C-alpha positions in Angstrom: 6.1 4.0 17.8 5.3 0.3 18.4 7.1 -0.9 15.3 10.2 1.3 16.2 10.3 0.0 19.7 10.3 -3.7 18.6 12.9 -3.6 15.7 15.4 -6.4 15.7 19.0 -5.6 16.7 20.1 -9.0 15.3 18.2 -9.5 12.1 18.8 -11.9 9.2 22.0 -11.7 7.2 19.7 -10.6 4.3 18.7 -7.5 6.1 22.1 -6.9 7.8 24.1 -7.1 4.6 21.7 -4.7 2.9 22.2 -2.3 5.8 26.0 -2.7 5.4 25.8 -1.4 1.9 23.5 1.5 2.9 25.9 2.4 5.7 28.9 2.3 3.3 27.2 4.5 0.7 26.3 7.0 3.3 29.8 7.1 4.7 31.9 6.7 1.5 29.6 7.1 -1.5 30.6 3.7 -2.7 28.5 0.5 -2.7 31.6 -1.7 -2.4 31.7 -2.8 1.2 35.2 -3.9 2.4 34.3 -7.3 3.5 37.6 -7.7 5.2 36.4 -5.2 7.8 33.6 -7.7 8.8 35.6 -11.0 9.3 32.6 -12.6 11.1 30.7 -12.7 7.8 33.4 -14.2 5.6 33.3 -17.6 7.3 29.6 -18.0 7.1 28.2 -21.1 5.4 25.4 -18.9 4.0 27.6 -16.3 2.4 26.6 -17.5 -1.1 23.1 -16.4 -0.4 24.1 -12.7 -0.1 27.2 -12.4 -2.3 27.3 -11.9 -6.0 30.2 -11.1 -8.4 30.2 -7.9 -10.4 31.2 -7.7 -14.1 34.9 -7.9 -13.1 34.5 -10.9 -10.8 34.8 -8.9 -7.6 32.7 -10.1 -4.7 29.9 -7.7 -3.8 26.9 -7.8 -1.5 23.9 -8.6 -3.6 20.6 -7.1 -2.6 17.7 -5.4 -4.4 18.3 -1.7 -5.2 15.4 -0.4 -3.1 16.3 -2.4 0.0 19.7 -0.7 0.0 18.7 2.8 -1.2 15.8 3.2 1.2 18.0 3.2 4.3 20.7 5.5 3.0 19.0 8.7 4.3 18.7 7.2 7.8 22.5 6.4 7.8 23.2 9.9 6.5 21.2 11.3 9.4 22.9 9.0 11.9 26.3 10.4 10.9 29.6 8.7 10.6 30.3 5.9 13.0 30.6 2.2 13.5 28.1 0.1 11.6 24.8 -0.7 13.2 21.5 -2.1 11.8 19.3 0.3 13.8 19.0 3.1 11.2 18.0 0.5 8.6 15.6 -1.3 10.9 13.9 2.1 11.9 13.5 2.8 8.1 11.7 -0.6 7.8 9.5 0.3 10.7 8.6 3.7 9.2 7.9 2.3 5.8 5.7 -0.5 7.2 3.8 1.9 9.5 3.3 4.2 6.5 1.8 1.3 4.5 -0.6 0.4 7.3 -1.7 4.0 7.9 -2.3 4.6 4.2 -4.2 1.3 4.0 -6.4 2.5 6.8 -7.0 5.8 4.9 -8.0 3.8 1.8 -10.3 1.4 3.7 -12.0 4.3 5.6 -13.2 5.5 2.2 -14.9 2.2 1.5 -16.2 1.0 4.8 -17.1 2.6 8.2 -14.0 4.0 9.9 -14.3 1.6 12.8 -14.2 -1.4 10.5 -11.2 0.0 8.6 -9.3 0.6 11.9 -10.1 -2.9 13.1 -9.0 -4.5 9.8 -5.7 -2.7 9.8 -5.0 -3.4 13.5 -5.5 -7.1 12.7 -3.2 -7.0 9.7 -0.6 -4.8 11.3 -0.3 -6.5 14.7 -1.4 -10.1 14.4 0.4 -11.1 11.2 4.1 -11.2 10.2 3.7 -7.7 8.8 4.9 -6.9 12.3 7.5 -9.6 12.7 9.1 -9.3 9.3 8.4 -6.1 7.3 8.5 -3.9 10.4 11.3 -5.8 12.1 14.2 -5.2 9.7 14.9 -4.0 6.2 13.5 -6.9 4.1 12.1 -6.4 0.6 8.7 -6.5 2.1 9.2 -3.3 3.9 9.1 -1.7 0.5 6.7 -3.9 -1.4 3.9 -3.6 1.1 3.9 0.1 0.7 3.9 -0.3 -3.1 0.9 -2.7 -2.9 -1.1 -0.1 -0.9 0.0 2.7 -3.3 -1.3 0.7 -6.3 -4.6 0.1 -4.5 -5.1 3.7 -3.6 -4.3 4.9 -7.1 -6.3 2.2 -8.9 -9.4 3.2 -6.9 -9.0 6.8 -8.0 -8.3 5.8 -11.6 -4.7 7.3 -11.6 -2.9 4.8 -13.6 0.3 6.7 -14.0 0.6 6.5 -10.3 -0.3 2.9 -10.2 2.7 2.3 -12.4 4.8 4.5 -10.1 4.0 2.5 -7.0 4.3 -0.8 -8.9 7.8 0.2 -10.0 8.6 1.3 -6.4 7.6 -2.1 -5.2 9.8 -3.7 -7.9 12.8 -2.0 -6.4 12.3 -4.3 -3.4 11.5 -7.5 -5.3 11.6 -7.3 -9.1 9.0 -9.9 -9.9 6.4 -8.2 -7.7 5.8 -6.1 -10.8 3.5 -9.0 -11.8 0.9 -7.6 -9.4 1.0 -4.3 -11.2 0.8 -6.0 -14.6 -2.3 -8.1 -13.6 -4.0 -5.1 -12.0 -3.5 -2.8 -15.0 -4.2 -5.3 -17.7 -7.2 -6.8 -15.9 -8.8 -3.3 -15.4 -8.0 -2.4 -19.0 -9.7 -5.5 -20.3 -12.7 -5.2 -18.0 -13.2 -1.5 -18.7 -12.5 -1.7 -22.4 -9.9 1.0 -22.1 -6.2 1.1 -23.0 -5.3 3.8 -20.5 -4.7 1.7 -17.4 -2.4 -0.7 -19.1 -0.5 1.8 -21.2 -0.1 4.4 -18.5 1.0 2.0 -15.7 3.2 0.1 -18.2 5.0 3.2 -19.3 5.9 4.3 -15.8 6.8 0.8 -14.9 9.3 0.6 -17.7 10.9 3.8 -16.5 11.4 2.1 -13.1 13.0 -0.9 -14.7 15.4 1.4 -16.5 16.2 3.1 -13.1 16.8 -0.3 -11.5 19.1 -1.2 -14.4 21.0 2.1 -13.9 21.5 1.1 -10.3 22.7 -2.4 -11.0 25.1 -1.0 -13.6 26.5 1.4 -11.0 26.8 -1.2 -8.4 27.6 -4.4 -10.3 28.7 -3.1 -13.7 25.8 -4.8 -15.4 22.6 -3.4 -17.0 20.7 -6.6 -16.0 18.1 -5.5 -13.4 18.4 -8.9 -11.7 22.1 -8.4 -11.0 21.5 -8.0 -7.2 20.8 -11.8 -7.0 22.3 -14.9 -8.5 19.3 -15.3 -10.9 20.4 -18.7 -12.1 19.5 -20.2 -8.8 15.9 -19.3 -9.3 15.9 -20.4 -12.9 17.5 -23.7 -12.0 14.9 -24.2 -9.2 12.0 -23.5 -11.6 13.5 -25.9 -14.2 14.1 -28.6 -11.7 10.7 -28.5 -9.9 8.3 -27.4 -12.7 4.9 -27.4 -11.0 5.7 -28.6 -7.4 2.4 -29.0 -5.6 4.0 -29.8 -2.3 6.1 -26.6 -2.5 3.0 -24.5 -3.4 1.0 -26.0 -0.5 3.9 -25.2 1.8 3.2 -21.5 1.4 -0.3 -22.1 2.7 -0.3 -24.9 5.3 3.2 -25.8 6.4 3.5 -25.5 10.2 6.6 -23.2 10.0 5.7 -20.9 7.1 2.1 -21.5 6.2 -0.1 -18.5 5.6 -3.2 -20.2 6.8 -1.5 -21.6 9.9 -0.3 -18.2 11.1 -3.3 -16.2 9.9 -6.3 -18.5 10.4 -8.8 -15.7 10.0 -8.3 -16.1 6.3 -10.0 -19.5 6.5 -13.1 -17.7 7.8 -13.0 -14.8 5.3 -12.2 -16.5 2.0 -15.6 -18.2 1.7 -17.2 -14.7 2.2 -14.8 -13.4 -0.5 -16.0 -16.1 -2.9 -19.7 -15.3 -2.2 -19.3 -11.5 -2.6 -16.8 -11.7 -5.5 -19.1 -10.4 -8.2 -20.1 -7.4 -6.1 -16.6 -6.1 -5.5 -15.1 -3.1 -7.4 -13.0 -4.4 -10.3 -9.7 -3.0 -9.0 -10.1 -5.0 -5.7 -10.6 -8.2 -7.7 -7.7 -7.7 -10.0 -5.4 -6.6 -7.1 -6.4 -9.8 -5.3 -5.8 -11.9 -8.4 -2.5 -10.2 -8.9 -1.5 -11.2 -5.4 -2.5 -14.8 -6.1 -0.5 -14.9 -9.4 2.5 -13.4 -7.6 2.4 -16.1 -5.0 2.1 -18.8 -7.7 5.2 -17.4 -9.5 7.0 -17.1 -6.2 6.3 -20.8 -5.6 7.7 -21.7 -9.0 10.9 -19.7 -8.5 11.7 -20.4 -4.8 11.1 -22.8 -2.0 8.2 -21.9 0.3 10.4 -21.7 3.5 11.8 -18.4 2.3 15.1 -18.9 4.2 15.5 -18.5 8.0 16.2 -16.0 10.7 12.7 -14.5 10.7 9.5 -15.3 12.5 6.4 -16.6 10.7 6.1 -16.4 6.9 7.4 -13.6 4.7 6.9 -14.6 1.0 3.0 -14.5 1.1 3.0 -11.0 2.7 2.4 -9.2 -0.6 -0.5 -11.5 -1.3 -2.0 -10.9 2.1 -2.0 -7.1 1.6 -3.3 -7.5 -2.0 -6.4 -9.4 -0.8 -7.1 -7.2 2.2 -9.4 -4.6 0.4 -11.5 -7.4 -1.2 -11.7 -9.3 2.1 -12.9 -6.2 4.0 -15.5 -5.3 1.4 -16.8 -8.9 1.5 -17.3 -9.0 5.2 -21.1 -8.8 4.9 -21.1 -12.2 3.3 -19.6 -13.9 6.4 -21.9 -16.6 7.8 -22.9 -17.1 11.5 -20.0 -19.4 12.2 -17.4 -17.0 10.8 -18.9 -14.1 12.8 -18.7 -16.1 16.0 -15.2 -17.3 15.4 -13.6 -14.2 14.1 -12.7 -12.5 17.4 -11.3 -15.8 19.0 -9.1 -16.4 15.9 -7.8 -12.8 16.1 -6.9 -13.5 19.7 -5.2 -16.7 18.7 -3.2 -14.9 16.0 -2.1 -12.3 18.5 -1.0 -15.1 20.9 1.0 -16.7 18.0 2.6 -13.6 16.5 3.2 -11.1 19.3 5.9 -13.2 21.1 8.0 -13.2 17.9 7.5 -9.4 17.5 8.6 -8.6 21.1 11.6 -11.0 21.0 13.8 -12.5 18.2 12.3 -16.0 18.2 14.3 -17.0 15.2 15.1 -20.6 14.3 18.0 -22.1 12.6 17.4 -23.9 9.2 14.8 -26.5 10.0 12.3 -28.7 8.2 9.3 -26.4 7.7 6.9 -29.3 7.5 7.8 -30.7 11.0 8.7 -27.6 12.9 6.9 -24.4 14.1 8.9 -21.5 15.4 6.8 -21.0 18.5 6.8 -24.7 19.3 10.6 -24.8 18.7 11.2 -22.3 21.4 8.5 -23.6 23.7 10.3 -26.9 23.9 13.5 -25.1 24.9 12.1 -22.3 27.2 8.6 -23.5 28.2 8.0 -21.2 31.1 9.2 -18.0 29.3 7.3 -18.8 26.1 4.1 -19.9 27.8 4.2 -16.5 29.7 4.7 -14.6 26.5 1.9 -16.4 24.7 -0.5 -16.0 27.6 0.3 -12.2 27.9 0.0 -11.7 24.2 -3.3 -13.5 24.0 -4.7 -11.5 26.9 -3.4 -8.2 25.4 -5.1 -9.1 22.1 -8.3 -10.1 23.8 -8.4 -6.7 25.6 -7.7 -4.9 22.3 -10.5 -6.9 20.6 -12.9 -6.0 23.3 -11.9 -2.3 23.2 -12.1 -2.2 19.4 -15.2 -4.4 19.1 -13.5 -6.5 16.4 -16.7 -8.6 15.8 -18.1 -5.7 13.7 -15.5 -6.5 11.0 -17.6 -9.5 10.0 -21.1 -8.2 11.0 -23.4 -7.0 8.2 -23.5 -3.3 7.7 -26.5 -1.6 9.2 -29.0 -0.2 6.7 -28.7 3.5 5.9 -31.5 5.5 7.7 -34.0 6.9 5.3 -33.9 10.6 4.9 -37.2 12.3 5.7 -37.7 15.6 3.9 -39.8 18.0 5.8 -42.5 19.9 4.0 -42.5 23.6 3.2 
C-alpha cells in the first residue's frame, strides 16, 4: 500500500519508454511503438540511451525483456486508453513489495521474527529500494525479486528453482546472472556436489533461450543483448579497464554512493567479517555473488547510473544479496555498532523518505560534487528541511515502536528444557 501510494507519475525515460512498449503490446499486440505519436520524446538529447535499431535498421525502444513484459498484464487490466505510466509503476511497486515480503519470510526462518521484520523495514523503507525499485519500472523491480527467490531456494537446496529465479532476474538485467553463477558454482564446490551447478545452469540456459526468443520477436535478432546498444558497455570497459575511481564511486560518491546513503552498512560489515565462517554457505556465496556483480557492473558502466532517480540504483542487487549474511552476523556487532545502529537508521530515513514521497530528481550532475538532497535543499530550503525533519521523526517513532536496536543485539540464550520425572 505504501509503495503504491508513492509511485512516480513522472519517472525516468528508461522506465517511461519501457512502459510505452508494454502499453503498446497490450493495445496492439506489437512491440513497435509509433514514436511519431510521442513527439516530445523525439527531440530529447538522451534518446540514444533508450533507442536501438532492429535487424532492418528501424528505430525501436530498447529495454530488457522482463522490464517490458512484466507490465503488460497491468496494461491489459487497465484497458484501452491514452498512455500513462501508472499501471507500470504499480507493477513495480507490487514486485518490490513481493520481494520484501518474501525476504521477511526467509529471514523469519533464520532469526527471531521481530529481528526479521526490523531488518526488512530498514531495507524496504530507508534505502533506494523504495525510491527506485518501488517507484517505477526499473530493471531492479525484477532483479530484487529474483535475488530473494534465489536465496529462498538455495536455503532449501532446490537448485532447479535457483536457476529459475536467476533467469527471472536476468530478464531485467542480463549480467545479473553472474550472481546465480557464483551462488551455484560456489555451493557445488563447497559441498563437493555437481547438482547445484548443473541444475541451476540448465534452467538458466533455458531462460537465456527465452530471452533470445523475445529479442528475435522484438528486434529481429537472436542476440539476448539486443535490447541495449551493447557496444557502449564493451567500449566503456575497453577504455577504462580497472578504473578504481569509478568503482569507488559506487561506494562513496556523495550522489550515488552505497555507503553514503546506507551508512548502517559501515557498522554491519565488520560484524559480517567476524562472523563469516559461521554463516551458512549459501549466504556467503550469495553475498560474494552480489560483490562480483557490482565489480562487473563497475567495469561495464559508470557508477552514476544515469539520472532521474533518487539515491543509488546499481548497487541495489548487491544490497539485497548481502542482507541475509548481515542479519545472521548481527551477534558479532560491537558495543559502538549496537549504540549507533538506531541513530543511523533514523538518519537513513531522513535522507531517503523525502525522495520517496516526492520526485526529488536531479538533472545530469557531477556525482562527486553533488548530492540530490543537498541539490534540492539549496533551491527549496524550507520545504526540504521540513521534509527531512518530518521523515527523521517518523523514522525515529518507527524505530522506537519496532525496537530496532535488537537487530544488532546478541540473541538471548535458549532456555534449558527441564524434563519432569515420572
